[in-house]
C-alpha positions as CSV (number, residue, x, y, z in Angstrom):
1,X,-12.2,-0.5,22.2
2,X,-10.7,-1.0,19.1
3,X,-13.3,-3.3,18.0
4,X,-16.1,-0.9,18.6
5,X,-14.2,1.9,16.6
6,X,-14.2,-0.3,13.7
7,X,-18.0,-1.1,13.7
8,X,-18.4,2.8,13.8
9,X,-16.2,3.2,10.8
10,X,-18.5,0.3,8.8
11,X,-21.7,1.4,10.2
12,X,-21.3,5.3,8.2
13,X,-19.7,3.6,5.3
14,X,-22.7,1.0,4.9
15,X,-24.9,4.1,5.1
16,X,-23.7,5.6,2.1
17,X,-23.1,2.1,0.5
18,X,-23.6,-1.3,0.8
19,X,-21.6,-3.0,-1.7
20,X,-19.8,-5.5,-0.5
21,X,-16.2,-6.1,-1.9
22,X,-13.9,-8.4,-2.4
23,X,-10.5,-6.7,-3.1
24,X,-9.5,-3.8,-1.2
25,X,-6.6,-1.6,-2.8
26,X,-4.5,1.1,-0.8
27,X,-2.8,4.1,-3.8
28,X,0.1,5.2,-2.9
29,X,2.1,9.0,-3.7
30,X,0.9,10.1,-6.6
31,X,-0.9,7.1,-7.8
32,X,-4.5,8.0,-7.1
33,X,-5.9,8.2,-10.7
34,X,-6.9,4.3,-10.0
35,X,-10.0,5.0,-7.8
36,X,-11.2,7.6,-10.7
37,X,-11.2,5.2,-13.3
38,X,-13.3,2.4,-11.8
39,X,-17.3,2.2,-12.2
40,X,-17.9,4.2,-9.1
41,X,-20.7,3.5,-6.4
42,X,-19.6,6.3,-4.0
43,X,-16.2,8.2,-2.4
44,X,-16.3,9.3,0.6
45,X,-13.8,11.5,2.1
46,X,-11.6,10.2,5.0
47,X,-12.8,13.0,7.8
48,X,-16.9,12.5,7.2
49,X,-15.8,8.5,8.4
50,X,-15.7,8.1,12.3
51,X,-11.8,7.5,13.2
52,X,-10.7,7.9,10.1
53,X,-7.3,10.6,10.1
54,X,-7.3,12.5,6.5
55,X,-3.7,12.3,5.0
56,X,-1.3,15.9,4.9
57,X,1.3,14.7,2.6
58,X,0.8,15.8,-1.3
59,X,-0.7,13.0,-3.5
60,X,-2.7,11.3,-1.0
61,X,-5.8,12.8,-1.3
62,X,-7.9,10.7,1.5
63,X,-11.0,9.3,0.0
64,X,-13.1,5.8,0.6
65,X,-14.2,4.6,-2.6
66,X,-16.9,2.0,-3.1
67,X,-17.5,1.0,-6.9
68,X,-16.4,-1.8,-9.2
69,X,-13.7,-3.0,-11.4
70,X,-15.8,-5.2,-14.6
71,X,-17.8,-7.2,-12.4
72,X,-15.4,-7.4,-9.2
73,X,-17.0,-5.4,-5.8
74,X,-13.5,-2.9,-4.5
75,X,-12.8,-0.7,-2.1
76,X,-10.5,1.7,-2.7
77,X,-8.5,3.8,0.2
78,X,-7.1,6.8,-2.2
79,X,-4.1,7.7,-0.2
80,X,-3.3,6.8,3.3
81,X,-1.6,8.0,6.7
82,X,1.8,7.7,7.4
83,X,3.8,6.6,10.5
84,X,5.7,9.6,10.2
85,X,3.0,12.3,9.8
86,X,2.9,11.8,13.9
87,X,-0.1,8.6,14.1
88,X,0.4,5.4,16.0
89,X,1.0,2.4,14.6
90,X,-2.8,1.9,14.9
91,X,-4.1,4.9,13.5
92,X,-1.8,4.0,10.6
93,X,-3.2,0.5,10.2
94,X,-7.2,1.4,11.3
95,X,-8.5,1.7,7.8
96,X,-6.7,-1.5,6.6
97,X,-8.5,-3.1,9.3
98,X,-11.9,-1.4,8.7
99,X,-11.5,-3.3,5.3
100,X,-10.7,-6.4,6.4
101,X,-13.7,-6.4,8.1
102,X,-16.1,-5.2,5.6
103,X,-15.1,-8.7,4.2
104,X,-12.7,-8.0,1.3
105,X,-10.7,-11.4,1.0
106,X,-7.5,-9.8,-0.7
107,X,-5.7,-6.5,0.2
108,X,-3.5,-4.7,-3.2
109,X,-0.9,-2.1,-1.6
110,X,0.8,0.3,-3.8
111,X,3.5,2.7,-3.0
112,X,6.2,5.2,-4.0
113,X,9.4,3.8,-3.0
114,X,13.3,4.5,-4.1
115,X,15.3,1.8,-6.0
116,X,18.4,0.6,-4.2
117,X,19.0,-2.4,-7.1
118,X,21.5,-0.5,-9.2
119,X,19.8,-1.9,-12.3
120,X,16.1,-0.5,-11.5
121,X,15.4,3.1,-12.9
122,X,12.7,5.8,-12.3
123,X,9.6,4.7,-13.4
124,X,10.0,0.1,-12.8
125,X,7.9,-1.7,-11.1
126,X,8.6,-3.8,-8.5
127,X,6.7,-6.6,-7.1
128,X,7.3,-6.7,-3.2
129,X,8.4,-10.3,-2.4
130,X,8.5,-9.7,0.9
131,X,9.5,-7.1,3.7
132,X,12.3,-5.9,6.2
133,X,10.4,-4.2,9.1
134,X,12.9,-1.5,9.9
135,X,10.6,1.5,11.4
136,X,11.1,-0.3,14.7
137,X,7.6,-0.2,15.6
138,X,4.6,-2.6,14.5
139,X,1.2,-2.2,14.8
140,X,0.4,-5.4,16.9
141,X,2.3,-4.3,20.4
142,X,0.4,-4.2,22.8
143,X,-2.7,-6.4,23.8
144,X,-4.0,-9.1,21.1
145,X,-7.5,-8.5,20.0
146,X,-8.6,-12.3,19.3
147,X,-11.3,-11.2,17.3
148,X,-9.1,-10.1,14.4
149,X,-6.3,-12.6,14.6
150,X,-3.5,-14.7,16.3
151,X,-1.1,-13.1,18.7
152,X,1.6,-14.5,17.1
153,X,0.5,-14.4,12.9
154,X,3.1,-15.7,10.3
155,X,5.1,-14.0,8.1
156,X,6.6,-16.6,5.9
157,X,4.2,-16.1,2.9
158,X,3.7,-11.9,3.5
159,X,3.2,-12.0,0.3
160,X,1.1,-14.0,-1.8
161,X,3.2,-16.3,-4.5
162,X,0.2,-16.9,-6.5
163,X,-0.5,-13.1,-6.7
164,X,2.7,-12.5,-7.4
165,X,3.3,-15.0,-10.0
166,X,-0.3,-13.5,-11.7
167,X,1.0,-10.1,-11.6
168,X,4.4,-10.8,-13.1
169,X,2.3,-13.1,-16.0
170,X,0.3,-10.1,-16.4
171,X,3.2,-7.2,-16.4
172,X,5.5,-9.2,-18.9
173,X,2.6,-9.8,-21.2
174,X,1.9,-6.1,-21.1
175,X,5.8,-5.0,-22.1
176,X,6.3,-3.0,-18.7
177,X,9.1,-3.1,-17.0
178,X,9.2,-4.5,-13.5
179,X,11.6,-6.4,-10.6
180,X,11.0,-8.5,-7.8
181,X,12.4,-7.6,-4.5
182,X,12.3,-7.1,-1.4
183,X,11.0,-3.9,0.3
184,X,12.0,-2.4,3.4
185,X,9.9,-0.4,5.6
186,X,11.2,2.6,7.3
187,X,9.6,5.9,9.1
188,X,11.3,8.5,7.3
189,X,10.2,11.2,7.0
190,X,14.1,11.8,5.7
191,X,15.1,10.1,2.6
192,X,18.4,7.6,3.9
193,X,21.9,8.3,3.9
194,X,24.0,6.7,1.3
195,X,25.5,4.9,4.4
196,X,21.6,3.6,5.0
197,X,21.3,3.1,1.4
198,X,24.2,0.8,1.0
199,X,23.5,-1.1,4.2
200,X,19.4,-1.8,2.9
201,X,21.7,-3.3,-0.3
202,X,23.6,-5.2,2.4
203,X,20.5,-6.9,4.0
204,X,19.0,-7.8,1.0
205,X,16.5,-4.6,-0.2
206,X,15.8,-4.0,-3.2
207,X,13.8,-0.6,-2.9
208,X,13.0,1.6,0.5
209,X,10.0,3.6,1.6
210,X,7.9,4.9,4.6
211,X,4.9,2.7,4.0
212,X,3.5,-0.7,3.6
213,X,5.1,-2.9,5.8
214,X,2.4,-1.7,9.2
215,X,-0.6,-2.0,6.5
216,X,0.9,-5.8,5.5
217,X,1.3,-6.8,9.0
218,X,-2.3,-5.8,10.2
219,X,-4.0,-7.5,7.0
220,X,-1.9,-10.9,7.8
221,X,-3.0,-11.0,11.2
222,X,-6.5,-10.7,10.1
223,X,-5.8,-13.8,7.4
224,X,-6.0,-11.5,4.7
225,X,-4.2,-12.4,1.4
226,X,-1.5,-9.6,0.2
227,X,0.3,-8.2,-2.5
228,X,2.2,-5.6,-3.0
229,X,3.0,-3.2,-6.1
230,X,6.1,-0.4,-6.0
231,X,6.2,2.1,-8.3
232,X,10.0,3.2,-8.5
233,X,9.9,6.9,-8.4
234,X,13.3,7.4,-8.0
235,X,17.1,6.1,-7.0
236,X,17.6,6.2,-3.4
237,X,20.8,8.6,-2.6
238,X,24.2,7.1,-3.7
239,X,22.8,5.4,-6.5
240,X,21.0,8.8,-8.1
241,X,23.6,11.4,-8.6
242,X,21.0,14.2,-7.6
243,X,19.2,15.2,-4.7
244,X,16.0,13.2,-3.9
245,X,12.7,15.2,-3.4
246,X,9.0,14.9,-2.8
247,X,8.3,16.5,-6.5
248,X,10.7,14.1,-8.0
249,X,8.6,11.2,-6.9
250,X,4.8,12.5,-7.8
251,X,6.0,13.8,-10.7
252,X,7.4,10.5,-11.8
253,X,4.3,8.5,-10.6
254,X,1.9,10.8,-13.0
255,X,4.2,9.6,-16.0
256,X,3.5,5.8,-15.0
257,X,0.1,6.3,-14.0
258,X,-1.7,5.6,-17.1
259,X,0.2,2.5,-17.4
260,X,-0.5,1.5,-13.6
261,X,-4.1,2.3,-13.7
262,X,-4.4,-0.3,-16.9
263,X,-2.2,-3.2,-15.4
264,X,-4.5,-3.3,-12.1
265,X,-7.7,-3.0,-13.9
266,X,-6.6,-6.3,-15.5
267,X,-4.9,-7.6,-12.7
268,X,-8.5,-7.3,-10.8
269,X,-10.6,-8.8,-13.6
270,X,-8.6,-11.6,-15.1
């Protein structure tokens, strides 16, 4: 049973650390440095945690890190698994559910995404104001587990407006170029065609990626406040003149990692 699996994972984690985190952070492709820049109490490989699945994608180290940012206790997922890796939606959101049951109040989701807005350029950040689920799936399909949340959770404010305003003020103060927009979540693993990108623009998308949406749904189901930040690592097909590669995604994320670490620390401590 899912609740038993969640308990198994938490019991194991608590054998390594008794820290009670208030904030959870999931780090996307190429953004893993943040986990090494906090005051670490312990790091646990996903492979050691019951029912966790290690990522198979380069740029996702696959460690759960407990520590502090200033005085704030945090738990960091250093990398994630994706639906396109062949996992079920339940497996994809299992770490999110574990963090929620550990007692966090807020979840910060980060990702690398393709820019759909022609004004964007590689290295920009985007505060996620809403999402469009185009994966063709949902982690809540199947019998509802009442202990986790309601059968029909409200998604009218999937991404917390107050947290988004705080993020926007901070990025503006730090003079970090950023946008606000709608994240289109697709299954991957192929990058989008030009026709698909035109479609995403027409339905109101600002960026596109292969993660985040399932985790947001699971987190909102469990009553967490959620905010999301996309690092625009490339311009989507049809906007960019070149071919899109995972190497480009990682290289761009690496270039902005220092400013990413700085503003995320500031966001958590203020």
